[in-house]
C-alpha positions in Angstrom: 1.4 8.4 -26.5 4.3 7.5 -29.4 7.4 9.1 -30.6 11.3 9.2 -30.3 11.9 12.3 -27.3 10.9 12.8 -23.6 8.2 14.4 -22.8 9.2 18.4 -21.2 7.9 19.0 -17.5 5.4 21.6 -18.6 3.6 23.4 -16.0 0.3 25.1 -18.0 0.5 22.2 -21.1 -1.2 19.5 -21.2 -0.2 17.0 -23.9 -2.9 14.6 -25.4 -2.6 11.3 -26.0 -1.9 10.8 -29.6 1.3 10.7 -31.9 4.6 13.5 -32.0 5.1 14.7 -34.9 9.1 14.3 -36.0 11.3 15.6 -38.6 13.4 13.8 -40.8 15.6 15.1 -43.9 13.0 18.1 -43.6 10.6 16.9 -43.8 7.6 15.9 -41.1 7.0 12.6 -39.6 2.7 12.3 -39.2 0.8 9.5 -37.8 -2.6 8.6 -37.7 -3.5 11.0 -34.2 -1.2 13.8 -34.8 -0.8 16.2 -31.7 -1.1 19.8 -33.0 -1.0 23.0 -30.9 -3.4 25.3 -31.0 -2.9 28.9 -29.7 -6.7 30.1 -29.5 -5.5 34.1 -30.0 -7.0 37.1 -28.6 -10.2 39.4 -29.4 -12.2 36.8 -32.5 -9.5 34.0 -31.7 -12.4 33.8 -29.7 -15.0 32.6 -32.6 -12.6 32.0 -35.6 -10.8 28.7 -33.6 -13.2 26.8 -33.2 -14.8 27.6 -36.4 -11.2 26.1 -37.6 -10.9 23.1 -35.5 -14.5 21.9 -36.2 -14.1 21.9 -40.5 -10.7 20.5 -40.1 -12.2 18.0 -37.8 -14.9 16.8 -40.4 -12.3 17.0 -43.4 -10.2 14.5 -42.0 -12.6 12.2 -40.8 -14.3 12.3 -44.3 -11.0 12.3 -45.9 -9.8 9.6 -44.2 -12.4 7.3 -42.8 -12.3 8.3 -39.1 -9.2 6.3 -39.2 -7.0 9.5 -39.0 -7.8 12.3 -35.9 -5.5 15.2 -35.1 -5.4 15.7 -31.2 -5.3 19.2 -30.3 -3.3 20.9 -27.3 -4.0 23.8 -26.3 -1.2 26.4 -25.8 -1.1 29.6 -24.0 -0.1 33.5 -25.7 -1.6 36.6 -25.4 -5.1 36.8 -23.2 -4.6 33.5 -22.1 -0.6 33.8 -21.7 -1.5 36.7 -18.8 -4.1 34.5 -17.6 -2.1 31.3 -17.1 1.6 32.6 -16.8 1.3 35.9 -16.0 2.7 37.1 -19.6 1.9 37.2 -22.7 4.4 34.8 -24.2 5.7 32.2 -22.1 8.7 30.3 -22.4 6.3 27.5 -21.7 4.2 28.1 -24.8 7.3 28.7 -27.4 9.1 25.2 -25.8 5.7 23.2 -26.1 5.3 24.3 -30.3 9.2 23.5 -30.4 8.3 20.1 -28.6 5.1 19.4 -31.0 6.5 20.7 -34.0 3.5 21.9 -35.8 1.1 24.9 -34.5 -2.0 26.7 -34.9 -2.7 30.3 -34.1 -5.4 33.0 -34.2 -4.7 36.8 -34.4 -2.7 38.3 -31.3 -3.0 41.9 -30.0 -0.2 44.4 -31.2 0.0 47.2 -29.6 0.8 50.5 -31.5 1.5 53.7 -29.1 3.9 55.0 -27.1 1.4 53.7 -23.8 2.8 52.1 -20.9 -0.1 49.7 -21.0 -2.5 47.6 -23.6 -5.6 45.7 -22.9 -5.8 42.1 -24.0 -9.3 42.1 -24.6 -10.5 45.3 -26.1 -6.8 46.6 -27.2 -7.4 50.4 -25.6 -3.7 51.8 -24.4 -3.5 53.5 -21.6 -0.4 54.9 -19.0 -1.4 52.6 -16.1 -2.2 48.2 -15.2 -4.8 47.5 -13.1 -8.6 48.0 -14.8 -9.0 49.3 -18.2 -10.7 52.3 -18.8 -12.1 51.1 -22.0 -14.0 47.8 -21.5 -13.5 47.8 -17.4 -12.1 44.4 -17.5 -9.7 44.0 -14.5 -7.7 41.3 -15.7 -6.6 41.9 -19.1 -4.1 44.5 -19.3 -0.8 44.0 -19.4 2.6 46.2 -19.7 3.4 47.3 -23.2 5.6 44.7 -25.4 6.7 44.7 -28.8 4.4 42.2 -30.6 4.0 38.3 -30.0 4.1 37.6 -33.4 7.6 39.1 -34.1 8.5 37.1 -30.5 7.5 33.5 -31.6 9.5 33.9 -35.3 12.4 35.0 -33.5 12.3 32.4 -30.6 12.0 29.7 -32.7 13.7 31.3 -36.1 10.9 31.0 -38.2 12.4 32.3 -41.1 10.1 32.3 -43.8 7.1 33.6 -43.9 4.6 31.8 -47.0 1.5 33.9 -47.8 -0.4 31.7 -50.9 -2.6 34.5 -52.8 -5.1 32.9 -54.6 -8.1 33.9 -56.1 -11.5 32.4 -55.5 -14.5 32.5 -57.7 -17.3 34.2 -56.5 -15.5 37.1 -53.9 -16.0 40.5 -55.1 -12.3 42.0 -55.9 -11.1 45.4 -56.6 -8.7 44.2 -60.2 -9.8 43.4 -63.3 -7.8 40.8 -63.1 -7.9 38.8 -60.0 -8.9 35.6 -61.6 -5.2 35.8 -62.9 -3.5 36.0 -59.3 -2.0 32.3 -57.8 1.3 33.2 -56.8 2.7 32.5 -53.3 5.0 34.8 -51.2 8.6 34.1 -49.6 9.3 36.7 -46.6 12.1 36.5 -44.6 11.3 36.7 -41.0 14.1 37.2 -38.8 16.1 40.0 -40.2 15.5 43.6 -42.2 14.1 46.9 -39.8 12.2 44.1 -37.9 14.6 42.2 -36.0 14.2 44.9 -33.3 17.6 47.3 -33.5 15.1 50.1 -33.0 16.8 52.7 -30.9 14.9 55.9 -29.4 15.8 59.5 -30.0 18.1 60.8 -27.4 19.0 57.3 -26.0 22.5 55.9 -25.5 22.7 53.8 -28.5 21.4 56.3 -30.9 23.7 58.6 -29.9 26.3 56.2 -30.6 25.1 55.3 -33.6 24.8 58.7 -35.1 28.5 59.4 -33.3 29.8 56.4 -35.6 28.5 57.1 -39.0 29.7 60.2 -38.5 33.3 59.8 -37.7 33.4 56.8 -40.2 31.6 58.4 -43.2 31.7 61.8 -42.3 28.0 62.1 -43.4 25.6 63.4 -40.4 22.0 62.3 -39.4 20.2 65.2 -37.4 21.0 64.5 -33.7 17.0 64.2 -32.8 16.7 61.3 -35.0 15.3 57.7 -33.9 17.7 55.1 -35.1 17.1 51.6 -36.8 19.7 49.0 -38.5 18.5 47.5 -41.1 20.5 44.3 -41.2 20.4 41.5 -44.1 22.7 38.7 -44.3 24.0 35.9 -46.5 22.5 33.2 -44.7 19.2 34.7 -43.7 18.5 35.0 -47.5 19.9 32.0 -49.1 17.4 30.2 -46.6 14.5 31.9 -47.5 15.0 32.2 -51.3 16.5 28.4 -50.7 12.9 26.8 -49.9 11.2 29.0 -52.3 12.9 27.6 -54.8 12.4 24.3 -53.7 8.6 25.0 -53.8 9.0 26.2 -57.2 10.3 23.0 -58.8 8.3 20.5 -56.3 5.1 22.5 -57.3 6.2 22.7 -60.8 5.9 26.3 -61.5 7.4 28.6 -64.0 9.2 31.3 -62.0 10.8 32.8 -58.6 11.0 36.1 -58.8 13.5 37.7 -56.3 12.0 41.7 -55.3 14.2 44.2 -53.9 15.0 47.5 -53.8 19.1 46.9 -54.7 18.9 50.6 -56.6 19.1 52.4 -53.6 20.1 50.1 -51.1 22.7 48.3 -52.8 24.5 46.7 -50.1 21.5 45.4 -48.2 18.4 44.6 -50.3 20.9 44.4 -53.5 22.4 42.0 -51.6 19.6 40.0 -51.1 18.7 39.7 -55.1 22.9 38.7 -55.6 22.7 36.2 -53.0 19.7 35.2 -54.2 20.6 34.2 -57.4 23.6 32.8 -56.3 21.9 30.1 -54.7 19.4 29.2 -57.9 22.3 29.4 -59.9 24.7 27.8 -57.8 22.2 24.7 -55.9 19.8 24.4 -58.5 21.8 25.0 -61.8 20.2 22.3 -63.8 16.8 23.5 -62.7 16.8 27.2 -63.2 17.9 29.9 -66.0 18.3 33.6 -65.0 16.3 36.1 -67.3 19.6 37.6 -68.6 20.8 33.7 -70.0 17.1 33.3 -71.2 17.7 36.0 -73.7 21.4 36.0 -74.4 21.5 32.5 -75.0 17.9 31.5 -75.6 16.6 33.6 -77.2 13.7 34.9 -74.9 12.4 30.9 -75.5 12.5 29.2 -71.9 14.0 26.1 -72.9 11.9 23.0 -71.5 12.2 22.0 -67.9 13.4 25.4 -66.2 12.3 27.4 -64.3 13.1 31.0 -64.9 14.8 33.3 -61.7 14.3 36.9 -61.5 14.7 39.8 -59.6 12.2 43.5 -60.1 12.5 46.1 -58.1 10.2 46.5 -55.2 8.0 49.6 -55.6 7.6 48.1 -59.6 6.6 44.8 -58.5 3.2 46.9 -56.8 2.4 47.9 -60.1 3.0 44.7 -61.3 0.9 42.2 -59.3 -2.1 44.8 -60.4 -1.6 45.0 -64.2 -0.4 41.1 -65.0 0.0 39.3 -62.3 -0.2 36.2 -64.3 3.1 36.6 -64.8 4.6 35.4 -60.9 3.5 32.3 -59.4 7.1 32.5 -56.5 8.1 36.1 -55.2 11.2 36.0 -52.5 10.9 39.3 -50.4 12.9 40.8 -47.2 11.1 41.0 -44.5 9.6 44.7 -44.7 9.0 45.2 -48.2 7.3 41.4 -47.6 5.2 42.4 -45.2 3.6 45.3 -47.3 3.7 43.0 -50.2 1.5 40.3 -48.3 -1.0 42.5 -47.5 -1.3 44.6 -50.4 -1.7 41.8 -52.8 -4.2 39.9 -50.5 -6.3 42.5 -51.7 -6.3 41.7 -54.9 -8.6 39.1 -54.6 -10.5 40.4 -51.7 -8.7 40.9 -48.5 -7.2 39.3 -45.6 -10.6 37.3 -44.5 -9.5 34.4 -47.7 -5.4 35.3 -46.7 -3.8 32.3 -45.2 -0.1 32.6 -43.9 2.5 30.4 -42.0 5.9 31.3 -40.2 7.9 28.1 -41.1 11.7 27.0 -39.8 13.6 23.9 -40.3 12.1 21.8 -38.3 9.0 23.8 -36.5 6.0 25.0 -38.5 3.5 27.3 -37.3 0.4 27.9 -38.8 -2.2 31.7 -38.8 -4.7 33.9 -38.9 -3.2 36.8 -40.7 -5.7 39.9 -39.7 -5.6 41.4 -36.4 -7.9 41.0 -33.2 -11.1 43.0 -34.3 -11.9 43.5 -30.3 -15.5 44.8 -31.6 -16.4 41.8 -32.8 -15.5 38.9 -29.9 -17.9 36.6 -28.9 -20.4 37.8 -31.3 -20.2 34.6 -33.7 -19.9 37.1 -37.0 -16.7 37.5 -38.7 -15.1 35.5 -40.9 -13.1 32.8 -40.0 -11.3 32.0 -43.7 -8.2 32.9 -42.3 -7.0 30.7 -40.0 -9.1 28.0 -42.0 -7.2 28.2 -45.7 -4.2 28.0 -43.5 -5.7 25.0 -41.8 -5.3 23.6 -45.5 -1.5 24.9 -45.6 -0.7 23.0 -42.5 -2.7 19.4 -43.3 -0.8 20.0 -47.1 2.2 20.5 -44.7 1.4 17.5 -43.0 1.2 15.4 -46.2 -3.2 15.3 -45.2 -3.7 16.6 -48.6 -6.2 15.2 -48.9 -8.3 16.7 -46.1 -6.8 20.3 -47.5 -8.8 19.4 -50.8 -12.1 19.0 -48.9 -11.8 22.4 -47.4 -10.8 24.1 -50.7 -13.8 22.7 -52.2 -15.9 23.5 -49.2 -14.8 27.3 -49.3 -15.2 27.4 -52.9 -18.8 26.0 -53.0 -20.0 28.0 -50.4 -18.7 31.7 -52.0 -19.9 30.0 -55.2 -23.5 29.0 -53.3 -23.4 32.6 -51.4 -23.1 31.2 -48.5 -21.1 33.9 -47.4 -20.0 35.8 -43.5 -21.0 39.7 -43.3 -17.7 41.1 -45.1 -18.5 39.1 -48.4 -22.1 39.6 -48.2 -22.1 42.7 -48.2 -19.8 43.4 -51.2 -22.0 40.8 -53.2 -24.9 42.3 -52.8 -23.6 45.9 -53.5 -22.5 44.3 -56.8 -25.9 43.2 -57.5 -25.5 39.3 -56.9 -28.9 37.9 -56.0 -29.5 34.8 -53.6 -26.3 36.3 -50.6 -27.3 34.8 -47.6 -24.9 36.2 -44.8 -23.9 33.3 -42.1 -22.5 33.5 -39.0 -18.8 32.6 -38.5 -19.4 29.2 -37.3 -22.4 28.9 -40.0 -19.7 29.8 -42.6 -17.6 27.0 -41.2 -20.7 24.2 -41.6 -21.8 25.4 -45.0 -18.1 24.7 -45.7 -18.2 21.5 -43.8 -21.8 20.7 -45.2 -20.2 21.1 -49.2 -17.3 18.8 -48.9 -17.3 16.7 -51.9 
């Protein structure tokens, strides 16, 4: 194994022979046989993750004539974490991802109710351990937990959730401007109401906050309220907007838009916009021009070589990405609105089945399927693996292997154009009256992509 750091003493993780990815000046340094972590995921992760690995292997082999090859390192969380460690988010898994620097994962079960336990096979929630009341499995019920996805992000400070939104010709889309959609969302990942400062009605902390607010402001919060805290910091905001600005510069994009609800939440969301402008104008002043300066100083005409930095109110942007999506290329948002925006935006171009995503920190990058576990389809080889395959495209681009990434994109475009698609896209295409649509399996879609790599 080649690399500059010592091997941790892992219990369950078996690091394969290959090249450890390192990071230098914020960029990954990747050998010809990089070791990449892979977390299968729960539910349909059983189907989509192997399909992704096969597509990536074919693209890498074709792009580099067999001179490069990813060495996959299995890592465990969710159901597999429960089986290997007795917990859904093992410390060893986090340590292994940090060691490897790059990983990709399938979807994980996230409990949504107040029940004390959840089955990681079928997602049924119940009030006891042991056998699942729904599916009858005896080895998949875990104590209720918050979120494996959020836990991974917070444990490794993966502060940027990056979601490209693009249209593929031939995909039925509800918006008539879908073919104009081509932007990327940078969502702050560690703060806002998702930070975990969420306190139950009647609890000690909730009561203390209610009392403190009354004491300091004279305002009364209802005593029977659950309480959530919404932290947004200078540090969290600026590093997120900095990444968004750097992306716009590196990819020669025309604008960065700061999305916020600062008209109401002035010292959190409003500050996000203020601090975001400071990054663009103070750190990248030679590259950016504000919307105000554009009109006050340049008569509305963009100066050559400049990028526009602007802001939009959150509720307004949901309308604007539908009515004039071509005006946006990079969006930077706080956590909650970023979550809403990501899923709303991908609906413009056909839904989460073709929605990739990544969670990126200072050194570690974790790529992921952005949809749920769909347990009723587990093992049926039926669902669309497009999300995790496109996330692998992002991973390859992050590693500097753009030739392999481009082959996969070419294969996806051609497969969709030829009507070789999974059931979700096939039924929509047929509903539109399209002829020659061939519904393929999950693995079959992967094979269709491979066959069309040019």
